[in-house]
PDBQT receptor file of N, H, CA, C and O in Angstrom, charges set to zero:
ATOM      1  N   MET A   1      57.545 103.727  87.187  1.00  0.00    +0.000 N 
ATOM      2  CA  MET A   1      58.749 104.417  87.555  1.00  0.00    +0.000 C 
ATOM      3  C   MET A   1      58.708 104.724  89.049  1.00  0.00    +0.000 C 
ATOM      4  O   MET A   1      57.663 105.078  89.593  1.00  0.00    +0.000 OA
ATOM      5  N   LEU A   2      59.847 104.584  89.695  1.00  0.00    +0.000 N 
ATOM      6  H   LEU A   2      60.697 104.296  89.252  1.00  0.00    +0.000 HD
ATOM      7  CA  LEU A   2      59.953 104.835  91.122  1.00  0.00    +0.000 C 
ATOM      8  C   LEU A   2      60.001 106.335  91.388  1.00  0.00    +0.000 C 
ATOM      9  O   LEU A   2      60.801 107.055  90.792  1.00  0.00    +0.000 OA
ATOM     10  N   LYS A   3      59.143 106.794  92.283  1.00  0.00    +0.000 N 
ATOM     11  H   LYS A   3      58.492 106.209  92.767  1.00  0.00    +0.000 HD
ATOM     12  CA  LYS A   3      59.136 108.213  92.644  1.00  0.00    +0.000 C 
ATOM     13  C   LYS A   3      59.751 108.364  94.025  1.00  0.00    +0.000 C 
ATOM     14  O   LYS A   3      59.333 107.715  94.984  1.00  0.00    +0.000 OA
ATOM     15  N   LEU A   4      60.745 109.227  94.108  1.00  0.00    +0.000 N 
ATOM     16  H   LEU A   4      61.085 109.754  93.329  1.00  0.00    +0.000 HD
ATOM     17  CA  LEU A   4      61.405 109.487  95.379  1.00  0.00    +0.000 C 
ATOM     18  C   LEU A   4      61.008 110.860  95.885  1.00  0.00    +0.000 C 
ATOM     19  O   LEU A   4      60.949 111.823  95.121  1.00  0.00    +0.000 OA
ATOM     20  N   GLY A   5      60.738 110.939  97.167  1.00  0.00    +0.000 N 
ATOM     21  H   GLY A   5      60.786 110.156  97.787  1.00  0.00    +0.000 HD
ATOM     22  CA  GLY A   5      60.439 112.229  97.766  1.00  0.00    +0.000 C 
ATOM     23  C   GLY A   5      61.724 113.037  97.941  1.00  0.00    +0.000 C 
ATOM     24  O   GLY A   5      62.824 112.486  97.970  1.00  0.00    +0.000 OA
ATOM     25  N   ASN A   6      61.563 114.337  98.055  1.00  0.00    +0.000 N 
ATOM     26  H   ASN A   6      60.669 114.785  98.032  1.00  0.00    +0.000 HD
ATOM     27  CA  ASN A   6      62.730 115.200  98.215  1.00  0.00    +0.000 C 
ATOM     28  C   ASN A   6      63.504 114.906  99.484  1.00  0.00    +0.000 C 
ATOM     29  O   ASN A   6      64.735 114.946  99.479  1.00  0.00    +0.000 OA
ATOM     30  N   SER A   7      62.802 114.608 100.576  1.00  0.00    +0.000 N 
ATOM     31  H   SER A   7      61.802 114.575 100.579  1.00  0.00    +0.000 HD
ATOM     32  CA  SER A   7      63.511 114.353 101.825  1.00  0.00    +0.000 C 
ATOM     33  C   SER A   7      64.297 113.041 101.752  1.00  0.00    +0.000 C 
ATOM     34  O   SER A   7      65.427 112.980 102.237  1.00  0.00    +0.000 OA
ATOM     35  N   PHE A   8      63.732 112.006 101.165  1.00  0.00    +0.000 N 
ATOM     36  H   PHE A   8      62.814 112.055 100.771  1.00  0.00    +0.000 HD
ATOM     37  CA  PHE A   8      64.439 110.735 101.026  1.00  0.00    +0.000 C 
ATOM     38  C   PHE A   8      65.680 110.913 100.156  1.00  0.00    +0.000 C 
ATOM     39  O   PHE A   8      66.750 110.400 100.486  1.00  0.00    +0.000 OA
ATOM     40  N   PHE A   9      65.543 111.626  99.063  1.00  0.00    +0.000 N 
ATOM     41  H   PHE A   9      64.674 112.042  98.795  1.00  0.00    +0.000 HD
ATOM     42  CA  PHE A   9      66.669 111.868  98.161  1.00  0.00    +0.000 C 
ATOM     43  C   PHE A   9      67.765 112.655  98.871  1.00  0.00    +0.000 C 
ATOM     44  O   PHE A   9      68.945 112.351  98.702  1.00  0.00    +0.000 OA
ATOM     45  N   SER A  10      67.396 113.654  99.658  1.00  0.00    +0.000 N 
ATOM     46  H   SER A  10      66.437 113.901  99.795  1.00  0.00    +0.000 HD
ATOM     47  CA  SER A  10      68.386 114.455 100.380  1.00  0.00    +0.000 C 
ATOM     48  C   SER A  10      69.122 113.627 101.418  1.00  0.00    +0.000 C 
ATOM     49  O   SER A  10      70.328 113.791 101.601  1.00  0.00    +0.000 OA
ATOM     50  N   ILE A  11      68.412 112.743 102.095  1.00  0.00    +0.000 N 
ATOM     51  H   ILE A  11      67.432 112.609 101.946  1.00  0.00    +0.000 HD
ATOM     52  CA  ILE A  11      69.051 111.888 103.096  1.00  0.00    +0.000 C 
ATOM     53  C   ILE A  11      70.050 110.940 102.443  1.00  0.00    +0.000 C 
ATOM     54  O   ILE A  11      71.188 110.821 102.897  1.00  0.00    +0.000 OA
ATOM     55  N   VAL A  12      69.628 110.272 101.389  1.00  0.00    +0.000 N 
ATOM     56  H   VAL A  12      68.703 110.368 101.020  1.00  0.00    +0.000 HD
ATOM     57  CA  VAL A  12      70.508 109.326 100.703  1.00  0.00    +0.000 C 
ATOM     58  C   VAL A  12      71.720 110.046 100.120  1.00  0.00    +0.000 C 
ATOM     59  O   VAL A  12      72.847 109.569 100.256  1.00  0.00    +0.000 OA
ATOM     60  N   THR A  13      71.503 111.181  99.477  1.00  0.00    +0.000 N 
ATOM     61  H   THR A  13      70.588 111.569  99.366  1.00  0.00    +0.000 HD
ATOM     62  CA  THR A  13      72.602 111.952  98.897  1.00  0.00    +0.000 C 
ATOM     63  C   THR A  13      73.543 112.454  99.976  1.00  0.00    +0.000 C 
ATOM     64  O   THR A  13      74.762 112.386  99.821  1.00  0.00    +0.000 OA
ATOM     65  N   GLY A  14      72.985 112.960 101.070  1.00  0.00    +0.000 N 
ATOM     66  H   GLY A  14      71.994 113.015 101.196  1.00  0.00    +0.000 HD
ATOM     67  CA  GLY A  14      73.809 113.465 102.163  1.00  0.00    +0.000 C 
ATOM     68  C   GLY A  14      74.702 112.391 102.755  1.00  0.00    +0.000 C 
ATOM     69  O   GLY A  14      75.885 112.631 102.999  1.00  0.00    +0.000 OA
ATOM     70  N   PHE A  15      74.151 111.211 102.989  1.00  0.00    +0.000 N 
ATOM     71  H   PHE A  15      73.190 111.016 102.792  1.00  0.00    +0.000 HD
ATOM     72  CA  PHE A  15      74.949 110.138 103.560  1.00  0.00    +0.000 C 
ATOM     73  C   PHE A  15      75.951 109.569 102.560  1.00  0.00    +0.000 C 
ATOM     74  O   PHE A  15      77.036 109.142 102.957  1.00  0.00    +0.000 OA
ATOM     75  N   ALA A  16      75.615 109.554 101.286  1.00  0.00    +0.000 N 
ATOM     76  H   ALA A  16      74.735 109.901 100.964  1.00  0.00    +0.000 HD
ATOM     77  CA  ALA A  16      76.564 109.072 100.280  1.00  0.00    +0.000 C 
ATOM     78  C   ALA A  16      77.774 110.006 100.189  1.00  0.00    +0.000 C 
ATOM     79  O   ALA A  16      78.916 109.550 100.131  1.00  0.00    +0.000 OA
ATOM     80  N   PHE A  17      77.511 111.317 100.178  1.00  0.00    +0.000 N 
ATOM     81  H   PHE A  17      76.583 111.687 100.225  1.00  0.00    +0.000 HD
ATOM     82  CA  PHE A  17      78.619 112.262 100.145  1.00  0.00    +0.000 C 
ATOM     83  C   PHE A  17      79.407 112.239 101.455  1.00  0.00    +0.000 C 
ATOM     84  O   PHE A  17      80.623 112.433 101.442  1.00  0.00    +0.000 OA
ATOM     85  N   ALA A  18      78.745 112.010 102.569  1.00  0.00    +0.000 N 
ATOM     86  H   ALA A  18      77.758 111.853 102.580  1.00  0.00    +0.000 HD
ATOM     87  CA  ALA A  18      79.445 111.908 103.850  1.00  0.00    +0.000 C 
ATOM     88  C   ALA A  18      80.372 110.689 103.860  1.00  0.00    +0.000 C 
ATOM     89  O   ALA A  18      81.490 110.761 104.370  1.00  0.00    +0.000 OA
ATOM     90  N   ALA A  19      79.910 109.584 103.302  1.00  0.00    +0.000 N 
ATOM     91  H   ALA A  19      79.002 109.526 102.888  1.00  0.00    +0.000 HD
ATOM     92  CA  ALA A  19      80.752 108.386 103.222  1.00  0.00    +0.000 C 
ATOM     93  C   ALA A  19      81.965 108.642 102.327  1.00  0.00    +0.000 C 
ATOM     94  O   ALA A  19      83.074 108.219 102.651  1.00  0.00    +0.000 OA
ATOM     95  N   ALA A  20      81.759 109.327 101.212  1.00  0.00    +0.000 N 
ATOM     96  H   ALA A  20      80.857 109.670 100.949  1.00  0.00    +0.000 HD
ATOM     97  CA  ALA A  20      82.874 109.650 100.327  1.00  0.00    +0.000 C 
ATOM     98  C   ALA A  20      83.873 110.572 101.027  1.00  0.00    +0.000 C 
ATOM     99  O   ALA A  20      85.084 110.406 100.883  1.00  0.00    +0.000 OA
ATOM    100  N   ALA A  21      83.361 111.543 101.784  1.00  0.00    +0.000 N 
ATOM    101  H   ALA A  21      82.377 111.678 101.900  1.00  0.00    +0.000 HD
ATOM    102  CA  ALA A  21      84.242 112.460 102.521  1.00  0.00    +0.000 C 
ATOM    103  C   ALA A  21      85.053 111.698 103.560  1.00  0.00    +0.000 C 
ATOM    104  O   ALA A  21      86.254 111.930 103.704  1.00  0.00    +0.000 OA
ATOM    105  N   LEU A  22      84.407 110.796 104.281  1.00  0.00    +0.000 N 
ATOM    106  H   LEU A  22      83.432 110.608 104.164  1.00  0.00    +0.000 HD
ATOM    107  CA  LEU A  22      85.127 110.017 105.289  1.00  0.00    +0.000 C 
ATOM    108  C   LEU A  22      86.198 109.123 104.666  1.00  0.00    +0.000 C 
ATOM    109  O   LEU A  22      87.308 109.026 105.189  1.00  0.00    +0.000 OA
ATOM    110  N   LEU A  23      85.872 108.479 103.565  1.00  0.00    +0.000 N 
ATOM    111  H   LEU A  23      84.970 108.558 103.140  1.00  0.00    +0.000 HD
ATOM    112  CA  LEU A  23      86.844 107.601 102.919  1.00  0.00    +0.000 C 
ATOM    113  C   LEU A  23      88.042 108.377 102.380  1.00  0.00    +0.000 C 
ATOM    114  O   LEU A  23      89.183 107.946 102.546  1.00  0.00    +0.000 OA
ATOM    115  N   HIS A  24      87.796 109.502 101.744  1.00  0.00    +0.000 N 
ATOM    116  H   HIS A  24      86.869 109.852 101.610  1.00  0.00    +0.000 HD
ATOM    117  CA  HIS A  24      88.903 110.291 101.216  1.00  0.00    +0.000 C 
ATOM    118  C   HIS A  24      89.715 110.927 102.347  1.00  0.00    +0.000 C 
ATOM    119  O   HIS A  24      90.939 111.019 102.260  1.00  0.00    +0.000 OA
ATOM    120  N   GLY A  25      89.040 111.358 103.391  1.00  0.00    +0.000 N 
ATOM    121  H   GLY A  25      88.045 111.284 103.461  1.00  0.00    +0.000 HD
ATOM    122  CA  GLY A  25      89.753 111.903 104.535  1.00  0.00    +0.000 C 
ATOM    123  C   GLY A  25      90.617 110.858 105.216  1.00  0.00    +0.000 C 
ATOM    124  O   GLY A  25      91.748 111.146 105.608  1.00  0.00    +0.000 OA
ATOM    125  N   TRP A  26      90.094 109.648 105.359  1.00  0.00    +0.000 N 
ATOM    126  H   TRP A  26      89.175 109.415 105.040  1.00  0.00    +0.000 HD
ATOM    127  CA  TRP A  26      90.857 108.557 105.959  1.00  0.00    +0.000 C 
ATOM    128  C   TRP A  26      92.053 108.198 105.087  1.00  0.00    +0.000 C 
ATOM    129  O   TRP A  26      93.152 107.970 105.593  1.00  0.00    +0.000 OA
ATOM    130  N   ARG A  27      91.837 108.149 103.781  1.00  0.00    +0.000 N 
ATOM    131  H   ARG A  27      90.944 108.334 103.370  1.00  0.00    +0.000 HD
ATOM    132  CA  ARG A  27      92.925 107.840 102.854  1.00  0.00    +0.000 C 
ATOM    133  C   ARG A  27      94.030 108.892 102.948  1.00  0.00    +0.000 C 
ATOM    134  O   ARG A  27      95.212 108.550 102.982  1.00  0.00    +0.000 OA
ATOM    135  N   ALA A  28      93.649 110.163 102.990  1.00  0.00    +0.000 N 
ATOM    136  H   ALA A  28      92.689 110.440 102.963  1.00  0.00    +0.000 HD
ATOM    137  CA  ALA A  28      94.640 111.240 103.047  1.00  0.00    +0.000 C 
ATOM    138  C   ALA A  28      95.347 111.261 104.398  1.00  0.00    +0.000 C 
ATOM    139  O   ALA A  28      96.561 111.460 104.452  1.00  0.00    +0.000 OA
ATOM    140  N   TYR A  29      94.613 111.060 105.483  1.00  0.00    +0.000 N 
ATOM    141  H   TYR A  29      93.627 110.898 105.439  1.00  0.00    +0.000 HD
ATOM    142  CA  TYR A  29      95.203 111.078 106.819  1.00  0.00    +0.000 C 
ATOM    143  C   TYR A  29      96.189 109.923 107.008  1.00  0.00    +0.000 C 
ATOM    144  O   TYR A  29      97.271 110.104 107.567  1.00  0.00    +0.000 OA
ATOM    145  N   ALA A  30      95.802 108.735 106.537  1.00  0.00    +0.000 N 
ATOM    146  H   ALA A  30      94.923 108.587 106.083  1.00  0.00    +0.000 HD
ATOM    147  CA  ALA A  30      96.651 107.548 106.698  1.00  0.00    +0.000 C 
ATOM    148  C   ALA A  30      97.787 107.512 105.685  1.00  0.00    +0.000 C 
ATOM    149  O   ALA A  30      98.768 106.792 105.874  1.00  0.00    +0.000 OA
ATOM    150  N   GLY A  31      97.659 108.286 104.609  1.00  0.00    +0.000 N 
ATOM    151  H   GLY A  31      96.863 108.871 104.456  1.00  0.00    +0.000 HD
ATOM    152  CA  GLY A  31      98.723 108.335 103.609  1.00  0.00    +0.000 C 
ATOM    153  C   GLY A  31      98.742 107.154 102.655  1.00  0.00    +0.000 C 
ATOM    154  O   GLY A  31      99.784 106.828 102.086  1.00  0.00    +0.000 OA
ATOM    155  N   PHE A  32      97.595 106.513 102.478  1.00  0.00    +0.000 N 
ATOM    156  H   PHE A  32      96.749 106.778 102.940  1.00  0.00    +0.000 HD
ATOM    157  CA  PHE A  32      97.525 105.380 101.563  1.00  0.00    +0.000 C 
ATOM    158  C   PHE A  32      97.717 105.838 100.124  1.00  0.00    +0.000 C 
ATOM    159  O   PHE A  32      97.266 106.915  99.736  1.00  0.00    +0.000 OA
ATOM    160  N   ASP A  33      98.388 105.010  99.346  1.00  0.00    +0.000 N 
ATOM    161  H   ASP A  33      98.754 104.134  99.661  1.00  0.00    +0.000 HD
ATOM    162  CA  ASP A  33      98.552 105.298  97.926  1.00  0.00    +0.000 C 
ATOM    163  C   ASP A  33      97.276 104.915  97.183  1.00  0.00    +0.000 C 
ATOM    164  O   ASP A  33      96.624 103.922  97.504  1.00  0.00    +0.000 OA
ATOM    165  N   LEU A  34      96.940 105.717  96.192  1.00  0.00    +0.000 N 
ATOM    166  H   LEU A  34      97.470 106.524  95.930  1.00  0.00    +0.000 HD
ATOM    167  CA  LEU A  34      95.784 105.446  95.350  1.00  0.00    +0.000 C 
ATOM    168  C   LEU A  34      96.235 105.572  93.909  1.00  0.00    +0.000 C 
ATOM    169  O   LEU A  34      96.708 106.626  93.483  1.00  0.00    +0.000 OA
ATOM    170  N   MET A  35      96.089 104.508  93.176  1.00  0.00    +0.000 N 
ATOM    171  H   MET A  35      95.705 103.652  93.522  1.00  0.00    +0.000 HD
ATOM    172  CA  MET A  35      96.511 104.491  91.776  1.00  0.00    +0.000 C 
ATOM    173  C   MET A  35      95.275 104.465  90.882  1.00  0.00    +0.000 C 
ATOM    174  O   MET A  35      94.324 103.722  91.124  1.00  0.00    +0.000 OA
ATOM    175  N   TYR A  36      95.316 105.286  89.857  1.00  0.00    +0.000 N 
ATOM    176  H   TYR A  36      96.089 105.890  89.661  1.00  0.00    +0.000 HD
ATOM    177  CA  TYR A  36      94.283 105.291  88.826  1.00  0.00    +0.000 C 
ATOM    178  C   TYR A  36      95.008 105.062  87.513  1.00  0.00    +0.000 C 
ATOM    179  O   TYR A  36      95.559 105.988  86.917  1.00  0.00    +0.000 OA
ATOM    180  N   GLY A  37      95.000 103.810  87.074  1.00  0.00    +0.000 N 
ATOM    181  H   GLY A  37      94.553 103.058  87.558  1.00  0.00    +0.000 HD
ATOM    182  CA  GLY A  37      95.809 103.451  85.907  1.00  0.00    +0.000 C 
ATOM    183  C   GLY A  37      97.282 103.552  86.281  1.00  0.00    +0.000 C 
ATOM    184  O   GLY A  37      97.737 102.885  87.211  1.00  0.00    +0.000 OA
ATOM    185  N   ASP A  38      98.015 104.368  85.572  1.00  0.00    +0.000 N 
ATOM    186  H   ASP A  38      97.646 104.910  84.817  1.00  0.00    +0.000 HD
ATOM    187  CA  ASP A  38      99.429 104.590  85.870  1.00  0.00    +0.000 C 
ATOM    188  C   ASP A  38      99.664 105.838  86.716  1.00  0.00    +0.000 C 
ATOM    189  O   ASP A  38     100.809 106.177  87.015  1.00  0.00    +0.000 OA
ATOM    190  N   TRP A  39      98.600 106.516  87.098  1.00  0.00    +0.000 N 
ATOM    191  H   TRP A  39      97.670 106.241  86.854  1.00  0.00    +0.000 HD
ATOM    192  CA  TRP A  39      98.705 107.789  87.794  1.00  0.00    +0.000 C 
ATOM    193  C   TRP A  39      98.544 107.604  89.302  1.00  0.00    +0.000 C 
ATOM    194  O   TRP A  39      97.555 107.034  89.761  1.00  0.00    +0.000 OA
ATOM    195  N   LEU A  40      99.513 108.085  90.060  1.00  0.00    +0.000 N 
ATOM    196  H   LEU A  40     100.317 108.549  89.686  1.00  0.00    +0.000 HD
ATOM    197  CA  LEU A  40      99.422 108.081  91.512  1.00  0.00    +0.000 C 
ATOM    198  C   LEU A  40      98.691 109.344  91.946  1.00  0.00    +0.000 C 
ATOM    199  O   LEU A  40      99.192 110.452  91.756  1.00  0.00    +0.000 OA
ATOM    200  N   VAL A  41      97.514 109.179  92.527  1.00  0.00    +0.000 N 
ATOM    201  H   VAL A  41      97.107 108.278  92.682  1.00  0.00    +0.000 HD
ATOM    202  CA  VAL A  41      96.692 110.315  92.937  1.00  0.00    +0.000 C 
ATOM    203  C   VAL A  41      97.360 110.985  94.136  1.00  0.00    +0.000 C 
ATOM    204  O   VAL A  41      97.629 110.320  95.136  1.00  0.00    +0.000 OA
ATOM    205  N   PRO A  42      97.635 112.298  94.056  1.00  0.00    +0.000 N 
ATOM    206  CA  PRO A  42      98.309 112.971  95.174  1.00  0.00    +0.000 C 
ATOM    207  C   PRO A  42      97.394 113.108  96.390  1.00  0.00    +0.000 C 
ATOM    208  O   PRO A  42      96.169 113.143  96.270  1.00  0.00    +0.000 OA
ATOM    209  N   LEU A  43      98.027 113.185  97.568  1.00  0.00    +0.000 N 
ATOM    210  H   LEU A  43      99.021 113.157  97.665  1.00  0.00    +0.000 HD
ATOM    211  CA  LEU A  43      97.256 113.296  98.801  1.00  0.00    +0.000 C 
ATOM    212  C   LEU A  43      96.453 114.596  98.874  1.00  0.00    +0.000 C 
ATOM    213  O   LEU A  43      95.348 114.606  99.417  1.00  0.00    +0.000 OA
ATOM    214  N   TRP A  44      96.989 115.683  98.340  1.00  0.00    +0.000 N 
ATOM    215  H   TRP A  44      97.886 115.675  97.899  1.00  0.00    +0.000 HD
ATOM    216  CA  TRP A  44      96.271 116.961  98.406  1.00  0.00    +0.000 C 
ATOM    217  C   TRP A  44      94.939 116.882  97.662  1.00  0.00    +0.000 C 
ATOM    218  O   TRP A  44      93.979 117.564  98.023  1.00  0.00    +0.000 OA
ATOM    219  N   LEU A  45      94.885 116.043  96.619  1.00  0.00    +0.000 N 
ATOM    220  H   LEU A  45      95.664 115.489  96.326  1.00  0.00    +0.000 HD
ATOM    221  CA  LEU A  45      93.637 115.908  95.875  1.00  0.00    +0.000 C 
ATOM    222  C   LEU A  45      92.576 115.201  96.724  1.00  0.00    +0.000 C 
ATOM    223  O   LEU A  45      91.394 115.536  96.648  1.00  0.00    +0.000 OA
ATOM    224  N   SER A  46      92.996 114.231  97.525  1.00  0.00    +0.000 N 
ATOM    225  H   SER A  46      93.956 113.959  97.587  1.00  0.00    +0.000 HD
ATOM    226  CA  SER A  46      92.035 113.570  98.412  1.00  0.00    +0.000 C 
ATOM    227  C   SER A  46      91.542 114.523  99.491  1.00  0.00    +0.000 C 
ATOM    228  O   SER A  46      90.376 114.457  99.879  1.00  0.00    +0.000 OA
ATOM    229  N   TRP A  47      92.411 115.416  99.988  1.00  0.00    +0.000 N 
ATOM    230  H   TRP A  47      93.359 115.470  99.673  1.00  0.00    +0.000 HD
ATOM    231  CA  TRP A  47      91.956 116.416 100.952  1.00  0.00    +0.000 C 
ATOM    232  C   TRP A  47      90.924 117.342 100.312  1.00  0.00    +0.000 C 
ATOM    233  O   TRP A  47      89.925 117.699 100.938  1.00  0.00    +0.000 OA
ATOM    234  N   LEU A  48      91.171 117.724  99.072  1.00  0.00    +0.000 N 
ATOM    235  H   LEU A  48      91.982 117.435  98.564  1.00  0.00    +0.000 HD
ATOM    236  CA  LEU A  48      90.240 118.594  98.365  1.00  0.00    +0.000 C 
ATOM    237  C   LEU A  48      88.904 117.891  98.138  1.00  0.00    +0.000 C 
ATOM    238  O   LEU A  48      87.848 118.483  98.359  1.00  0.00    +0.000 OA
ATOM    239  N   VAL A  49      88.944 116.648  97.704  1.00  0.00    +0.000 N 
ATOM    240  H   VAL A  49      89.802 116.167  97.525  1.00  0.00    +0.000 HD
ATOM    241  CA  VAL A  49      87.719 115.875  97.479  1.00  0.00    +0.000 C 
ATOM    242  C   VAL A  49      86.978 115.669  98.799  1.00  0.00    +0.000 C 
ATOM    243  O   VAL A  49      85.748 115.693  98.833  1.00  0.00    +0.000 OA
ATOM    244  N   CYS A  50      87.721 115.469  99.879  1.00  0.00    +0.000 N 
ATOM    245  H   CYS A  50      88.720 115.450  99.852  1.00  0.00    +0.000 HD
ATOM    246  CA  CYS A  50      87.109 115.327 101.202  1.00  0.00    +0.000 C 
ATOM    247  C   CYS A  50      86.340 116.595 101.567  1.00  0.00    +0.000 C 
ATOM    248  O   CYS A  50      85.207 116.514 102.040  1.00  0.00    +0.000 OA
ATOM    249  N   LEU A  51      86.933 117.744 101.356  1.00  0.00    +0.000 N 
ATOM    250  H   LEU A  51      87.854 117.809 100.972  1.00  0.00    +0.000 HD
ATOM    251  CA  LEU A  51      86.274 119.009 101.670  1.00  0.00    +0.000 C 
ATOM    252  C   LEU A  51      85.027 119.227 100.808  1.00  0.00    +0.000 C 
ATOM    253  O   LEU A  51      83.970 119.595 101.319  1.00  0.00    +0.000 OA
ATOM    254  N   VAL A  52      85.158 118.999  99.508  1.00  0.00    +0.000 N 
ATOM    255  H   VAL A  52      86.017 118.700  99.093  1.00  0.00    +0.000 HD
ATOM    256  CA  VAL A  52      84.021 119.205  98.599  1.00  0.00    +0.000 C 
ATOM    257  C   VAL A  52      82.886 118.228  98.918  1.00  0.00    +0.000 C 
ATOM    258  O   VAL A  52      81.720 118.621  98.943  1.00  0.00    +0.000 OA
ATOM    259  N   ALA A  53      83.224 116.960  99.162  1.00  0.00    +0.000 N 
ATOM    260  H   ALA A  53      84.171 116.641  99.142  1.00  0.00    +0.000 HD
ATOM    261  CA  ALA A  53      82.191 115.973  99.493  1.00  0.00    +0.000 C 
ATOM    262  C   ALA A  53      81.509 116.310 100.814  1.00  0.00    +0.000 C 
ATOM    263  O   ALA A  53      80.301 116.124 100.956  1.00  0.00    +0.000 OA
ATOM    264  N   PHE A  54      82.283 116.808 101.784  1.00  0.00    +0.000 N 
ATOM    265  H   PHE A  54      83.265 116.959 101.668  1.00  0.00    +0.000 HD
ATOM    266  CA  PHE A  54      81.688 117.217 103.056  1.00  0.00    +0.000 C 
ATOM    267  C   PHE A  54      80.706 118.376 102.860  1.00  0.00    +0.000 C 
ATOM    268  O   PHE A  54      79.611 118.375 103.421  1.00  0.00    +0.000 OA
ATOM    269  N   LEU A  55      81.107 119.352 102.065  1.00  0.00    +0.000 N 
ATOM    270  H   LEU A  55      81.997 119.353 101.609  1.00  0.00    +0.000 HD
ATOM    271  CA  LEU A  55      80.224 120.503 101.819  1.00  0.00    +0.000 C 
ATOM    272  C   LEU A  55      78.957 120.085 101.072  1.00  0.00    +0.000 C 
ATOM    273  O   LEU A  55      77.871 120.585 101.365  1.00  0.00    +0.000 OA
ATOM    274  N   LEU A  56      79.091 119.175 100.112  1.00  0.00    +0.000 N 
ATOM    275  H   LEU A  56      79.974 118.769  99.874  1.00  0.00    +0.000 HD
ATOM    276  CA  LEU A  56      77.914 118.676  99.402  1.00  0.00    +0.000 C 
ATOM    277  C   LEU A  56      77.002 117.880 100.331  1.00  0.00    +0.000 C 
ATOM    278  O   LEU A  56      75.778 117.971 100.231  1.00  0.00    +0.000 OA
ATOM    279  N   SER A  57      77.587 117.111 101.223  1.00  0.00    +0.000 N 
ATOM    280  H   SER A  57      78.581 117.037 101.305  1.00  0.00    +0.000 HD
ATOM    281  CA  SER A  57      76.803 116.370 102.202  1.00  0.00    +0.000 C 
ATOM    282  C   SER A  57      76.056 117.331 103.119  1.00  0.00    +0.000 C 
ATOM    283  O   SER A  57      74.871 117.145 103.397  1.00  0.00    +0.000 OA
ATOM    284  N   LEU A  58      76.751 118.345 103.580  1.00  0.00    +0.000 N 
ATOM    285  H   LEU A  58      77.714 118.496 103.354  1.00  0.00    +0.000 HD
ATOM    286  CA  LEU A  58      76.127 119.341 104.440  1.00  0.00    +0.000 C 
ATOM    287  C   LEU A  58      74.978 120.055 103.730  1.00  0.00    +0.000 C 
ATOM    288  O   LEU A  58      73.922 120.279 104.322  1.00  0.00    +0.000 OA
ATOM    289  N   ALA A  59      75.182 120.406 102.480  1.00  0.00    +0.000 N 
ATOM    290  H   ALA A  59      76.039 120.224 101.999  1.00  0.00    +0.000 HD
ATOM    291  CA  ALA A  59      74.138 121.079 101.706  1.00  0.00    +0.000 C 
ATOM    292  C   ALA A  59      72.919 120.185 101.519  1.00  0.00    +0.000 C 
ATOM    293  O   ALA A  59      71.785 120.652 101.622  1.00  0.00    +0.000 OA
ATOM    294  N   ALA A  60      73.146 118.911 101.246  1.00  0.00    +0.000 N 
ATOM    295  H   ALA A  60      74.068 118.532 101.163  1.00  0.00    +0.000 HD
ATOM    296  CA  ALA A  60      72.024 117.984 101.053  1.00  0.00    +0.000 C 
ATOM    297  C   ALA A  60      71.252 117.792 102.345  1.00  0.00    +0.000 C 
ATOM    298  O   ALA A  60      70.021 117.758 102.329  1.00  0.00    +0.000 OA
ATOM    299  N   LEU A  61      71.957 117.665 103.471  1.00  0.00    +0.000 N 
ATOM    300  H   LEU A  61      72.956 117.692 103.484  1.00  0.00    +0.000 HD
ATOM    301  CA  LEU A  61      71.266 117.452 104.731  1.00  0.00    +0.000 C 
ATOM    302  C   LEU A  61      70.610 118.721 105.257  1.00  0.00    +0.000 C 
ATOM    303  O   LEU A  61      69.642 118.641 106.014  1.00  0.00    +0.000 OA
ATOM    304  N   MET A  62      71.116 119.890 104.873  1.00  0.00    +0.000 N 
ATOM    305  H   MET A  62      71.902 119.955 104.258  1.00  0.00    +0.000 HD
ATOM    306  CA  MET A  62      70.492 121.143 105.289  1.00  0.00    +0.000 C 
ATOM    307  C   MET A  62      69.163 121.377 104.569  1.00  0.00    +0.000 C 
ATOM    308  O   MET A  62      68.326 122.143 105.046  1.00  0.00    +0.000 OA
ATOM    309  N   ARG A  63      68.966 120.721 103.426  1.00  0.00    +0.000 N 
ATOM    310  H   ARG A  63      69.646 120.098 103.038  1.00  0.00    +0.000 HD
ATOM    311  CA  ARG A  63      67.696 120.836 102.709  1.00  0.00    +0.000 C 
ATOM    312  C   ARG A  63      66.540 120.225 103.483  1.00  0.00    +0.000 C 
ATOM    313  O   ARG A  63      65.379 120.500 103.180  1.00  0.00    +0.000 OA
ATOM    314  N   LEU A  64      66.838 119.408 104.470  1.00  0.00    +0.000 N 
ATOM    315  H   LEU A  64      67.781 119.184 104.717  1.00  0.00    +0.000 HD
ATOM    316  CA  LEU A  64      65.785 118.736 105.252  1.00  0.00    +0.000 C 
ATOM    317  C   LEU A  64      65.080 119.684 106.208  1.00  0.00    +0.000 C 
ATOM    318  O   LEU A  64      64.002 119.356 106.703  1.00  0.00    +0.000 OA
ATOM    319  N   ARG A  65      65.646 120.831 106.480  1.00  0.00    +0.000 N 
ATOM    320  H   ARG A  65      66.522 121.098 106.078  1.00  0.00    +0.000 HD
ATOM    321  CA  ARG A  65      65.039 121.788 107.409  1.00  0.00    +0.000 C 
ATOM    322  C   ARG A  65      63.787 122.392 106.849  1.00  0.00    +0.000 C 
ATOM    323  O   ARG A  65      63.154 123.218 107.506  1.00  0.00    +0.000 OA
TER     324      ARG A  65
């Protein structure tokens, strides 16, 4: 079984959440439509996901201190 150190896991998690925050922020800023099945995802939801993903990224990267 692969063993990951805490610092490696925090770095990978932090950057993954940062990428998600950037993508959702870009989608919301540019006003792109996002469809999930028949549901049009509202822009405010992408702003919310951007904020939450940013905070999770910040929390993961702050664990490195």
